Structures are given as C-alpha cells and as structure tokens.
C-alpha positions in Angstrom: -44.4 50.7 -17.3 -41.8 47.9 -16.6 -40.2 47.7 -13.2 -36.7 46.3 -13.3 -34.6 45.3 -10.2 -30.9 45.5 -11.0 -28.7 43.7 -8.5 -25.2 45.3 -8.3 -22.0 44.6 -6.4 -20.3 47.6 -8.2 -18.2 45.2 -10.4 -17.7 45.6 -14.1 -19.9 42.5 -14.7 -22.8 44.0 -12.8 -22.4 47.3 -14.5 -22.5 45.5 -17.9 -25.7 43.8 -16.8 -27.2 47.2 -16.1 -26.3 48.5 -19.5 -27.7 45.3 -21.1 -31.0 45.8 -19.3 -31.0 49.5 -20.3 -30.6 48.5 -24.0 -33.2 45.7 -23.7 -35.8 48.3 -22.5 -34.5 51.2 -24.5 -37.9 51.7 -26.2 -40.1 51.1 -23.2 -41.1 53.2 -20.2 -39.2 51.6 -17.3 -38.3 52.2 -13.7 -35.0 50.8 -12.6 -34.2 50.0 -9.0 -30.4 49.4 -8.3 -30.0 47.2 -5.3 -26.8 46.4 -3.4 -26.8 43.8 -0.5 -23.8 44.2 1.8 -22.7 41.4 4.1 -23.4 41.0 7.8 -20.5 38.8 8.9 -19.4 37.9 12.4 -15.7 38.5 13.0 -13.7 37.4 16.1 -11.2 40.2 15.6 -13.4 43.2 14.9 -16.6 44.4 16.3 -19.4 43.1 14.0 -21.4 46.4 14.3 -18.3 48.4 13.2 -17.8 46.1 10.2 -21.5 46.4 9.2 -21.3 50.2 9.4 -18.1 50.1 7.3 -19.8 48.0 4.7 -22.9 50.2 4.7 -20.9 53.4 4.2 -19.0 51.7 1.3 -22.2 50.6 -0.3 -23.9 53.9 0.2 -21.0 55.8 -1.3 -20.6 53.5 -4.3 -24.4 53.4 -5.1 -24.6 57.2 -5.1 -21.6 57.3 -7.5 -23.2 54.7 -9.8 -26.6 56.5 -9.9 -24.8 59.8 -10.5 -22.9 58.2 -13.4 -26.0 56.7 -14.9 -28.1 59.9 -14.6 -25.2 61.8 -16.3 -25.4 59.6 -19.3 -27.8 60.2 -22.2 -30.8 58.2 -20.8 -34.4 58.5 -22.1 -36.8 60.7 -20.1 -39.1 57.7 -19.8 -36.5 55.9 -17.7 -36.2 56.5 -14.0 -33.7 55.3 -11.5 -33.5 54.8 -7.7 -31.1 53.0 -5.4 -31.4 50.8 -2.3 -28.9 49.1 -0.1 -29.9 46.2 2.2 -27.8 44.3 4.7 -27.7 40.5 4.2 -27.2 37.8 1.6 -28.2 39.1 -1.9 -30.9 36.5 -2.5 -32.6 37.2 0.8 -32.3 40.9 0.2 -34.1 40.7 -3.1 -36.7 38.5 -1.6 -37.3 41.1 1.1 -37.9 43.7 -1.6 -40.2 41.5 -3.6 -42.3 40.8 -0.5 -43.5 44.4 -0.5 -43.0 45.6 -4.0 -43.6 43.8 -7.3 -41.0 43.8 -10.2 -41.3 42.5 -13.7 -37.7 41.3 -13.9 -34.6 40.8 -11.7 -31.3 41.3 -13.5 -27.9 40.0 -12.3 -24.5 39.8 -13.8 -23.0 36.3 -14.3 -19.8 37.1 -12.5 -18.8 39.8 -10.2 -16.3 40.8 -7.5 -14.6 38.3 -5.3 -15.2 34.5 -5.5 -17.0 33.7 -8.9 -18.6 30.6 -7.3 -20.2 32.9 -4.7 -21.6 35.1 -7.5 -22.7 31.9 -9.3 -24.6 30.7 -6.3 -26.4 34.1 -6.1 -27.6 33.7 -9.7 -28.7 30.1 -9.1 -30.4 31.1 -5.8 -32.3 33.9 -7.5 -33.6 31.5 -10.2 -34.6 28.9 -7.6 -36.2 31.1 -5.0 -37.7 34.2 -6.6 -41.3 34.3 -7.8 -40.5 36.5 -10.8 -38.5 36.4 -14.0 -34.7 36.5 -13.7 -32.2 37.6 -16.3 -28.6 36.5 -16.0 -26.2 38.4 -18.1 -22.7 37.1 -18.9 -19.9 39.7 -18.7 -19.0 39.0 -22.3 -22.6 39.3 -23.7 -22.6 41.9 -26.6 -25.1 44.7 -26.2 -26.9 44.8 -29.5 -30.5 44.6 -30.8 -32.2 41.3 -30.2 -32.5 39.2 -33.3 -32.6 35.6 -32.2 -34.4 34.4 -29.1 -34.4 30.6 -28.2 -36.9 29.0 -25.9 -35.6 25.7 -24.6 -38.7 23.7 -23.8 -40.1 20.2 -23.7 -43.6 21.7 -24.7 -45.2 20.2 -21.5 -46.8 23.4 -20.3 -50.1 21.6 -19.4 -52.1 24.4 -21.0 -50.4 27.1 -18.9 -49.0 29.2 -21.8 -49.6 32.3 -19.7 -46.1 31.8 -18.2 -44.7 32.7 -21.6 -46.4 36.1 -21.8 -43.2 38.0 -21.0 -41.4 36.2 -23.8 -44.3 36.8 -26.2 -44.4 40.5 -25.4 -40.6 40.9 -25.7 -40.3 39.0 -29.0 -43.3 40.9 -30.4 -42.0 44.3 -29.2 -38.5 43.7 -30.5 -39.7 42.0 -33.7 -37.3 39.1 -33.2 -36.9 35.6 -34.6 -38.0 32.9 -32.0 -36.8 29.4 -32.1 -38.5 26.6 -30.1 -35.6 24.3 -29.1 -36.3 20.8 -27.6 -33.8 18.2 -26.6 -35.3 14.7 -27.2 -33.7 11.5 -25.7 -33.5 9.1 -28.6 -34.0 6.2 -26.2 -37.1 7.6 -24.6 -39.6 8.4 -27.4 -42.5 8.3 -24.9 -41.2 11.7 -23.5 -41.1 13.4 -26.9 -43.7 16.2 -27.3 -46.9 15.3 -29.1 -48.1 16.9 -32.2 -50.9 18.6 -30.2 -48.4 20.0 -27.7 -46.3 21.4 -30.4 -49.3 22.9 -32.1 -50.4 24.6 -28.9 -47.1 26.3 -28.4 -46.8 27.4 -32.0 -50.3 28.8 -31.9 -49.4 30.9 -28.8 -46.7 32.6 -30.8 -48.7 32.9 -34.0 -47.8 36.6 -34.4 -44.1 36.0 -34.2 -41.8 34.5 -36.8 -41.1 31.1 -35.2 -39.0 28.1 -36.0 -38.8 24.7 -34.5 -35.5 22.9 -33.8 -35.0 19.5 -32.3 -31.8 17.9 -31.1 -31.6 14.2 -30.2 -29.4 13.9 -27.1 -29.8 12.0 -23.9 -28.2 15.0 -22.0 -30.1 18.3 -21.9 -27.0 20.4 -21.2 -25.0 18.8 -24.0 -27.9 19.3 -26.4 -28.3 23.0 -25.5 -24.5 23.6 -25.8 -24.5 21.8 -29.2 -27.1 24.2 -30.4 -25.2 27.2 -29.0 -22.0 25.9 -30.8 -23.6 26.3 -34.2 -26.2 29.1 -33.8 -26.2 32.8 -32.9 -28.4 33.3 -29.8 -29.0 36.7 -28.3 -31.2 35.3 -25.5 -31.9 31.8 -24.1 -35.2 31.4 -22.3 -36.2 28.6 -20.0 -39.0 27.7 -17.6 -36.8 25.8 -15.1 -39.4 23.7 -13.5 -41.4 22.4 -16.4 -42.6 18.8 -16.0 -39.9 16.5 -17.2 -37.1 19.0 -16.9 -37.2 19.5 -13.1 -34.2 17.4 -12.4 -32.3 18.4 -15.5 -32.6 22.1 -15.1 -32.0 22.2 -11.4 -29.3 19.6 -11.2 -25.9 20.9 -10.2 -24.2 20.5 -13.6 -26.9 22.2 -15.7 -27.6 25.0 -13.3 -23.9 25.7 -13.0 -23.6 26.2 -16.7 -26.9 27.9 -17.3 -26.9 30.3 -14.4 -23.4 30.3 -12.9 -21.5 30.6 -16.1 -24.0 31.1 -19.0 -22.6 31.4 -22.6 -25.5 33.8 -23.6 -27.9 35.9 -21.6 -30.3 33.6 -19.8 -34.0 34.5 -19.0 -35.9 32.2 -16.7 -39.6 32.6 -16.4 -41.6 31.8 -13.2 -44.9 29.9 -13.7 -46.3 30.2 -10.2 -45.2 26.8 -9.0 -42.5 26.7 -6.4 -39.4 24.6 -7.3 -38.4 24.0 -3.7 -40.0 24.3 -0.3 -39.7 27.8 1.2 -36.0 28.0 2.3 -34.9 29.6 5.6 -33.2 32.8 4.5 -31.1 35.2 6.3 -33.1 38.0 7.8 -32.7 41.2 5.9 -33.8 44.6 7.0 -35.0 46.9 4.2 -34.5 50.6 3.9 -31.0 51.0 5.3 -30.5 53.6 2.6 -32.6 54.7 -0.3 -32.4 57.3 -3.0 -34.9 58.1 -5.7 -34.6 60.0 -8.9 
C-alpha cells in the first residue's frame, strides 16, 4: 500500500494536484492523507487567539467539505482518505507529520491561493527540507496516463541507485517510456558522465524501455527547458542534490522554475543525504483536528 500526503489550501490548484495523484495511483492500493496548515499570525489589531480559532474553524469546515466531495465521487474501494489540519507554516506542518508517520510521497500544487511566490516557497521548502519524495503538480498539467517520464541526471549516483527505486517501480507499473536526460557543459568535458556510469544507470532500468538523450549547454535550466520545448513530458524526475548538480538544482533561478513554476509535473527523489543543515522551523502542533474514512 502506498501512503500519499496531499497538501491542500482548498484552491483549484491544490484540488487539481489531488486529482492528479488519484489518477497516478488509480491502479494501486493507496491511503491519502489531506493536510491543511493554517497560519498562526500575530496581529496588533485583533487577538491572536481569536484569529487562530477563526482560521481553524475555516480549515476544519473546508476540509470536511473536500473530503465529503472526494468520497462522493467514484473512487476505488482500495483508496482511503483522511484529513488533518495543523497550525503553522505548511513546510513545518508536513515535517511534524513525517516525524511520527512515514509517507511514500508528498504532493503539492504549483500555485494556490494568495501570493503565488508564497506558494512557490512552500514547494521549494518541501523539496529542500523533507526526507521523502515530493511531487509538484502545475495547475495546467493534463491528467492522463503516463507515457513519457524523463529523469534529468548527471549519472553520478556513486553506486546509490536505490534512490531511484520509486521511479523504477512507477515506470514499470505504468509501462512507460523512460528517457535519461543529461545536460553536458561543452567547455567542461571532465564533468561528462563516463561510459561506466551510463552503463550502471541503464542496467538499473533494464526492464524498462529506456532512451538516452544529451544536450550540450553550459546552463542546466536552459538545457532542461530546451528539451521540454521540443518533447512531450508527462513527468520530470530529479535527484536535487546529486554530486555536481547541488548548486545548479538548488540555486534560486533553477529551483524557481522547477518547483515554483514547473512546466510539467516534477518529482524529486530523496537519497538520504541532507541538502541543508537542519533549519529552525516554526513549531507546529499536530492533531488540531482529524477525520478518518
């Protein structure tokens, strides 16, 4: 059984991300946990406790409505749903949940209510701080069967191909085409993947129809976008802190486009190595309200 955490702010974008995840796991036994994090903001005009209670009541009411709507749809019997609301910043709220319960995947819409930059920072924060796979779904992403998955990689996994297990399982289960995309700097041949590195990755996906595609470009983001300009991609997959791509994939310009405003659904895989030191996050209290199916 797959356990999927769906972060929602009750916007059309987050609802679309939920439907995308439902379709992605339409043939698999899955437990979906819908999570809303409501703000705890100090205000000089109104009592903070009153504001928090107002936010909580709003979140509770809307989450109940959302769950009722989902359960009223034609959903498989092997899918279950529950909801949870938590006070605090969304990234901290999700971290609090993951500290006591494991999930295979965290799903978030690329844009939502309010300031789009705020939502973008949530997606980026989830990718940077969570120790699990994260799926960022653009509001315009079509919901259709997966046909073309692209893994953007420099092949430098240092023998740790286990990080790619979720991708291998997904591509195998969905019987999709997998493309291994690498962006090579024409002025830095020493950083190009070796024949052995390519062979290792190809052998890991030996049961999947796999292509290799290389773009010569000194800018990773430009290279990826060049590929997206000319190819149909249903899912883009990255391991953000692979050796050699650390600065590229966590730099402001690339992360802004990959996570803040992705052109296609973006799946990032966690390989057990922290990208950043443990950040100080806002304290979040779990269990403000819960409902299970």
